C-alpha positions in Angstrom: 114.2 103.5 88.9 113.7 106.6 91.0 115.5 109.8 90.2 117.4 111.1 93.2 116.9 114.9 93.2 115.9 117.4 95.9 113.2 118.7 93.6 111.7 115.2 93.2 109.0 115.4 95.9 107.6 112.0 95.1 110.8 110.2 96.3 110.6 109.6 100.0 113.7 108.9 102.2 114.2 107.0 105.4 116.7 109.0 107.5 118.7 108.6 110.7 119.7 111.3 113.2 122.1 111.0 116.0 120.6 112.8 119.0 122.4 114.6 121.8 121.4 111.7 124.2 123.2 109.2 121.9 120.0 107.6 120.6 119.2 107.2 116.9 116.1 108.9 115.7 114.5 107.4 112.5 112.1 109.3 110.3 110.9 109.7 106.7 110.7 112.7 104.5 110.9 113.7 100.8 113.6 116.2 101.9 115.7 114.8 104.8 118.1 117.8 104.8 115.2 120.2 105.3 113.6 117.9 107.9 116.9 117.7 109.8 116.9 121.5 110.1 113.2 121.4 111.3 114.2 118.8 114.0 117.1 121.0 115.1 114.6 123.9 115.6 112.3 121.7 117.8 109.6 121.0 115.2 109.1 117.4 116.4 108.0 116.3 119.9 110.9 113.8 120.4 113.7 115.9 118.9 112.5 119.0 120.8 113.7 117.3 124.0 116.6 115.3 122.4 118.1 117.7 119.8 119.7 115.9 116.8 123.4 116.6 116.4 123.9 115.1 112.9 122.2 113.4 110.0 124.1 110.1 110.0 122.3 108.3 107.1 119.5 108.2 104.6 118.1 105.8 102.0 115.9 106.7 99.1 112.8 104.4 99.6 110.2 105.3 97.1 106.6 106.3 97.9 105.4 107.6 101.2 103.6 104.3 101.8 106.8 102.4 101.3 108.7 104.8 103.5 106.2 104.4 106.3 106.5 100.6 106.1 110.3 100.7 106.2 110.2 103.2 109.1 108.1 100.9 111.2 110.5 98.0 110.6 113.6 100.1 111.4 112.1 101.6 114.6 111.9 98.1 116.0 115.6 97.5 115.4 118.2 97.6 118.1 120.5 100.6 118.4 123.5 98.7 116.9 121.4 97.6 114.0 120.3 101.1 113.2 123.9 102.3 113.4 124.9 99.6 110.9 122.1 100.5 108.6 123.0 104.2 108.7 126.6 103.3 108.0 125.6 101.3 104.9 123.6 104.2 103.6 126.7 106.5 103.8 128.4 104.2 101.3 125.7 104.8 98.7 126.1 107.4 95.9 122.9 109.2 97.0 124.7 110.2 100.3 126.8 112.8 98.6 123.7 115.0 97.8 123.4 115.9 101.5 126.6 117.9 101.5 126.9 120.1 104.6 123.8 118.7 106.2 125.7 115.5 107.0 127.2 117.0 110.1 125.6 120.2 111.3 125.7 121.2 114.9 123.3 123.5 116.6 124.5 127.1 116.5 122.2 128.6 119.1 123.2 126.3 121.9 
């Protein structure tokens, strides 16, 4: 069983961002909260143009290889399916570790 901890860099996460244009961006990271802030500051080609408004879900996946496989599957899903999956993730105990990052708006816009 994986230990869920911000310091555990070997645990990768599949995360969901709701962007300003209403679309759901899916990505992977060992630290989704930090990656969310990077997205908000334009450090990704897609989210530079479609700034994320909030982190709406995240699942601990395991290794980077497993996370990449899950990400490919989720990116093929319909918008409603991604929203449902993000909603399920919010009911998991791991969701509480994201604290204030769950809904952070851009301050400079």
